[in-house]
C-alpha angles and dihedrals in degrees: 000000000000120000096252093050091046090053091048093051092047092050091048088062093041098251126138119213089255091053090051090052090051091050090050091053092048093049090045089056091051090049089054091049092052094043092070096037095049090059090068102027117046091188088074093059094090091054091046091053090052090054090047091053092045091051091053092049093049091045089054092047092050092060121197113002129198113264092248091057093042090056092050098051098045 
């Protein structure tokens, strides 16, 4: 998604770029939480996949991120 479209989508939902970055960090943390737990409990896999998909959607909405932020969220 190009930067202008990403900004437009974010604004449509009422998010600033900073808020999107915060959401990305929060979802990244949940993905990390589920990564360990799903190794021992397969029933959590569906929830983990939802967080993975949400992360990708938010990542796409955020558009290009500074390298420092990119390194943190991956």
